[in-house]
C-alpha positions in Angstrom: 80.9 -37.4 32.2 80.9 -35.4 28.9 78.5 -33.7 26.6 79.4 -33.4 22.9 77.6 -31.6 20.1 78.7 -33.1 16.8 78.3 -31.7 13.3 75.6 -32.9 11.0 77.6 -35.7 9.4 74.8 -37.6 7.5 71.3 -36.9 6.3 69.8 -38.9 9.1 72.1 -37.6 11.9 71.1 -35.1 14.5 71.6 -31.4 13.9 74.1 -29.4 15.9 71.2 -28.2 18.1 70.8 -31.7 19.6 73.0 -32.3 22.7 75.2 -35.4 22.7 75.9 -37.3 25.9 78.9 -39.6 26.1 80.9 -41.4 28.7 80.1 -43.0 32.1 77.9 -41.4 34.7 79.1 -41.3 38.3 78.5 -44.4 40.3 75.2 -44.1 42.3 76.0 -42.5 45.7 72.6 -42.6 47.4 69.8 -40.1 47.4 67.8 -39.2 44.3 69.0 -41.4 41.5 67.9 -38.8 38.9 69.9 -36.0 40.5 72.7 -36.4 38.0 70.6 -37.6 35.1 71.6 -36.0 31.8 68.8 -34.8 29.6 67.8 -32.0 27.3 64.7 -30.4 25.6 64.5 -32.2 22.2 62.6 -30.4 19.4 60.6 -33.5 18.4 59.1 -34.6 21.6 55.8 -32.8 21.0 55.0 -35.5 18.5 53.2 -38.6 19.7 55.2 -41.7 20.7 54.7 -44.2 18.0 56.1 -46.9 20.2 53.5 -46.4 22.9 52.1 -49.7 24.2 48.6 -48.1 24.3 48.8 -48.0 20.5 49.8 -51.6 20.4 53.6 -51.3 20.2 55.7 -54.3 21.3 59.3 -55.5 21.5 58.7 -58.6 19.5 62.2 -60.2 19.7 65.7 -59.7 21.0 68.9 -61.7 20.6 69.7 -61.5 24.3 67.9 -60.3 27.5 69.9 -62.1 30.1 69.8 -59.5 32.8 66.6 -57.5 32.0 63.6 -58.1 29.8 63.2 -56.4 26.4 59.6 -55.5 27.2 60.8 -52.9 29.7 61.9 -50.7 26.8 58.3 -49.5 26.2 57.0 -49.0 29.7 55.4 -45.6 29.7 56.7 -44.5 33.1 60.2 -43.3 33.7 62.7 -46.1 34.7 63.1 -46.7 38.5 66.2 -47.8 40.4 66.4 -49.8 43.5 70.0 -50.2 44.7 69.0 -53.2 46.8 67.2 -55.2 44.1 69.3 -58.2 43.1 68.3 -61.6 41.7 70.1 -64.9 41.0 71.6 -63.4 37.9 72.8 -60.2 39.5 71.5 -56.6 39.7 67.9 -56.3 38.4 67.5 -53.3 36.2 64.4 -51.5 34.8 65.3 -51.8 31.2 66.7 -54.1 28.5 70.1 -55.5 29.5 72.2 -58.1 27.7 75.2 -60.1 29.1 78.8 -58.9 28.5 80.1 -60.0 25.1 83.5 -61.7 24.9 86.0 -62.2 22.0 86.9 -65.3 20.1 89.6 -66.5 22.6 92.3 -65.7 25.1 94.4 -64.0 22.4 91.3 -61.9 21.3 89.3 -61.4 24.5 87.5 -58.3 23.3 84.3 -58.4 21.1 84.8 -57.7 17.4 83.8 -54.3 16.0 80.8 -55.8 14.3 79.5 -57.6 17.4 76.3 -56.2 18.7 72.9 -57.0 20.4 69.5 -56.2 18.8 65.8 -55.9 19.6 62.9 -55.7 17.1 60.2 -53.2 17.9 56.8 -53.1 16.2 55.4 -49.6 16.3 52.0 -49.2 17.7 51.0 -47.1 14.8 53.0 -46.9 11.5 54.2 -43.4 10.7 56.9 -40.9 9.8 59.6 -40.7 12.6 60.9 -37.2 13.5 63.0 -38.2 16.5 64.1 -41.0 18.8 65.2 -41.0 22.5 67.4 -43.9 23.6 67.2 -43.5 27.4 70.0 -45.1 29.5 68.7 -44.0 32.9 70.4 -45.8 35.7 72.7 -47.6 33.3 75.8 -45.8 34.5 78.7 -48.1 33.6 76.8 -50.8 31.8 75.2 -48.9 28.9 76.1 -49.6 25.3 79.2 -47.9 23.8 77.1 -46.9 20.8 73.6 -47.5 19.2 72.3 -47.6 15.7 68.7 -47.9 14.5 67.1 -49.2 11.4 63.5 -49.1 10.1 61.3 -51.0 7.7 57.7 -51.1 6.5 56.1 -54.5 6.3 52.4 -55.1 5.8 50.4 -57.2 8.1 51.7 -58.8 11.3 55.0 -60.4 10.4 56.7 -62.8 12.8 60.3 -62.0 13.9 61.8 -64.6 11.6 60.0 -62.9 8.7 61.4 -59.5 9.7 64.9 -61.0 9.8 64.5 -62.6 6.4 66.7 -61.7 3.5 63.9 -60.1 1.5 63.1 -57.4 4.1 64.8 -54.0 3.3 66.0 -52.1 6.3 66.8 -48.4 6.2 69.4 -46.9 8.6 67.7 -43.9 10.3 70.2 -43.5 13.2 73.8 -44.3 12.2 76.1 -45.9 14.7 76.6 -43.2 17.3 78.3 -43.1 20.7 75.9 -42.6 23.7 76.3 -41.7 27.3 75.3 -43.6 30.5 72.4 -42.4 32.7 71.2 -40.0 30.0 68.4 -39.3 27.5 70.2 -39.7 24.2 68.2 -37.9 21.5 68.4 -38.3 17.7 66.6 -36.3 15.0 65.4 -38.4 12.0 64.8 -36.9 8.6 64.0 -40.1 6.6 60.6 -39.1 5.2 59.0 -42.5 4.8 56.5 -44.6 6.6 57.9 -47.3 9.0 56.1 -50.1 10.8 59.1 -51.7 12.7 62.5 -50.7 14.1 65.6 -52.7 14.8 67.5 -51.2 17.8 71.2 -52.2 17.8 73.5 -51.7 20.8 77.2 -52.0 20.2 78.6 -54.2 21.5 76.3 -54.9 24.5 74.8 -53.3 27.6 71.5 -51.8 28.8 68.9 -49.4 27.6 66.1 -48.3 30.0 63.5 -46.8 27.6 62.9 -46.2 23.9 60.7 -43.3 22.7 59.9 -42.9 19.0 58.3 -39.6 18.2 56.5 -39.0 14.9 53.3 -38.6 12.9 50.9 -41.5 12.4 50.3 -42.4 8.8 47.2 -44.7 8.7 46.4 -47.3 6.1 43.8 -45.7 3.8 42.3 -49.0 2.7 41.6 -49.9 6.4 39.9 -46.6 7.0 37.9 -46.9 3.8 36.7 -50.3 4.9 35.6 -48.9 8.2 33.6 -46.1 6.6 32.6 -44.3 9.8 35.4 -44.1 12.4 37.0 -41.9 15.0 38.6 -39.2 12.7 40.6 -37.6 15.5 42.0 -40.8 17.0 45.8 -41.0 17.2 45.9 -44.5 15.7 43.8 -43.2 12.7 46.2 -40.3 12.0 44.7 -37.6 14.2 47.0 -35.3 16.2 46.8 -32.9 19.2 48.5 -29.8 17.6 48.4 -27.3 20.3 46.9 -26.5 23.7 46.6 -23.6 26.1 48.0 -25.6 29.1 49.9 -28.8 29.6 50.7 -28.5 33.2 49.6 -31.9 34.6 49.4 -34.0 31.5 49.6 -33.7 27.7 46.5 -33.3 25.4 47.7 -36.2 23.2 46.3 -38.5 25.9 42.8 -37.5 24.9 43.1 -39.3 21.6 44.8 -42.5 22.8 42.9 -45.8 22.4 40.7 -47.1 25.2 39.3 -45.6 28.4 41.7 -43.8 30.7 42.7 -45.8 33.8 43.9 -43.0 36.1 43.9 -39.2 36.3 47.2 -38.6 34.5 46.0 -40.7 31.5 44.0 -37.7 30.2 44.5 -33.9 29.7 44.5 -31.8 32.9 45.3 -28.1 33.2 46.3 -26.1 36.2 43.7 -24.1 38.1 42.9 -20.8 36.4 42.8 -17.6 38.5 41.6 -15.4 35.7 38.5 -15.1 33.5 39.9 -17.1 30.6 39.4 -20.7 29.5 41.5 -23.6 28.2 41.5 -25.3 24.8 43.1 -28.0 22.6 43.3 -27.8 18.8 43.4 -31.1 16.9 44.2 -32.0 13.3 41.9 -34.7 11.9 43.1 -37.7 9.9 42.1 -35.7 6.8 39.1 -33.7 5.7 36.1 -35.3 7.2 32.4 -35.0 8.1 31.7 -35.4 11.8 28.4 -37.0 12.8 28.8 -37.6 16.6 31.0 -36.4 19.5 32.1 -38.3 22.6 33.7 -36.6 25.5 34.8 -38.7 28.4 35.7 -37.2 31.8 36.7 -40.6 33.3 38.8 -40.4 36.5 38.2 -36.7 36.8 35.9 -36.3 39.7 36.6 -33.0 41.6 38.6 -31.5 38.7 36.7 -32.3 35.5 36.0 -29.4 33.1 32.8 -27.6 34.0 31.6 -26.8 30.5 32.7 -27.6 26.9 32.2 -26.2 23.4 33.5 -27.7 20.2 34.4 -25.8 17.0 35.5 -27.1 13.5 37.3 -25.5 10.6 38.2 -26.6 7.0 41.8 -25.4 6.6 41.8 -26.2 2.9 39.3 -23.4 2.4 37.0 -25.9 0.8 39.4 -26.8 -2.0 41.0 -30.1 -2.9 44.5 -29.3 -1.9 46.0 -30.1 1.5 47.5 -27.7 4.0 46.5 -24.6 5.9 48.5 -22.4 3.5 45.9 -23.1 0.9 43.0 -21.8 3.0 42.4 -20.9 6.6 45.2 -20.9 9.3 43.8 -23.2 12.0 46.0 -21.4 14.5 43.9 -18.3 14.0 41.2 -19.1 16.6 39.5 -15.7 16.0 38.8 -16.6 12.3 35.1 -16.6 11.4 35.8 -19.8 9.5 35.6 -21.7 12.8 32.1 -23.1 13.2 30.5 -24.1 16.4 29.4 -27.8 16.2 28.6 -28.3 19.9 27.4 -25.2 21.9 28.7 -24.7 25.4 27.4 -27.7 27.4 27.7 -28.8 31.0 29.9 -31.7 31.7 29.5 -34.2 34.6 32.5 -35.7 36.5 33.7 -39.2 35.6 31.2 -39.6 32.8 31.1 -40.5 29.1 29.0 -37.8 27.3 27.7 -38.6 23.8 26.3 -36.0 21.4 24.7 -36.8 18.0 24.9 -33.8 15.8 21.6 -32.6 14.3 23.2 -32.7 10.9 26.6 -33.5 9.5 28.7 -30.4 9.9 30.5 -28.9 7.0 33.7 -30.8 6.1 36.5 -30.1 8.6 40.2 -30.7 8.8 40.7 -29.3 12.4 38.7 -29.2 15.6 39.1 -27.2 18.7 37.6 -28.1 22.1 37.2 -25.3 24.6 36.8 -26.1 28.3 35.4 -23.6 30.9 37.1 -22.5 32.9 39.7 -25.2 33.3 40.1 -28.8 34.5 40.4 -32.1 32.7 39.0 -34.4 30.1 40.1 -38.0 29.5 39.1 -38.8 25.9 37.7 -37.1 22.8 36.1 -39.1 20.0 34.8 -37.6 16.8 32.9 -40.2 14.8 32.6 -39.5 11.1 34.0 -40.3 7.7 36.4 -38.9 5.2 35.3 -36.7 2.3 36.2 -38.0 -1.2 38.9 -35.2 -1.3 40.2 -36.2 2.1 40.4 -39.8 1.1 42.3 -39.0 -2.1 44.9 -36.9 -0.2 45.3 -39.5 2.5 45.9 -42.2 -0.1 48.4 -40.0 -2.0 50.4 -39.3 1.1 50.4 -43.0 2.0 51.8 -43.9 -1.4 54.3 -41.1 -1.4 55.7 -42.3 2.0 56.2 -45.8 0.7 53.0 -47.3 2.1 
């Protein structure tokens, strides 16, 4: 086993702060299969996973999936390993695994340098990618020698054959890089453009357990304009969970995922407080918007739902027509008088959808903070409203700037 930290060779390569794992892992010797798993804290994983199946992501095609299905790449849970699980094709792995490549003949038994396998991934939400994790968990001696990743932006719902057509332009965002077995292989990406699909290449063959694509959602402004009123904090519409007081049991980004939560860890839950404080999450909206109604869902939280909740909003542009907190209020300053209460402290019920129609449309806001008292969990937050003209203009300008 080895861990290498390379220099920053290309604009899209990882910085020296990102660990590099190479080489085989030790053969599985019983006990906890994750005991010798190689991983690191990557600086981009606080961003949402754009390849989350809850957002609609899918592995739409692969050239080979002989040993294990391509769809396993996007399973949200960590890969599992059962040493006794075999099928008629051999060991059954929880990931995407291709057959062993061979050369052209007896005199050239090894695959050529350009030989590789590939899979096409449709992101659940188009966006700017900040980092990617190619996880080879449990692929100890059957992982790819190297991987490379390309991205493209194609409107609509293209078929695999359309994505592979000659008129689709692919941009390399992770150059061909050696990876390690049974490891979380992380890559920083600095291609500041909007992508809808990725092509994952493994050289020459092998298995990958999971793929995580961390970034910022960049929604289609025409779609949001057609909707008029929509959930302005939803992840799929460009909202983001920026910060939180506590992430002990589950991350706050879960609260802005599509659909109802299905189980307790599908929301945001804090540890039990033993002081007189309270917990909170701060969100960035899709853009400057007017909020008309609030929906707070405590689904699946029965003995541990938040007791009370209050909601505050702020316009970080300072009321101007330019984007960014630097132009106005810093949303991280929770003590700023610019924060306006839009829902006073209100009792919550366990396992319940709570709906609040605001008496009047609040002043335009770019950020919202939800305070829960004293601790606990909420499953989903929905903020129904519409973009202001200034917010719509900025959203359209960013979309165009990123190649949308």
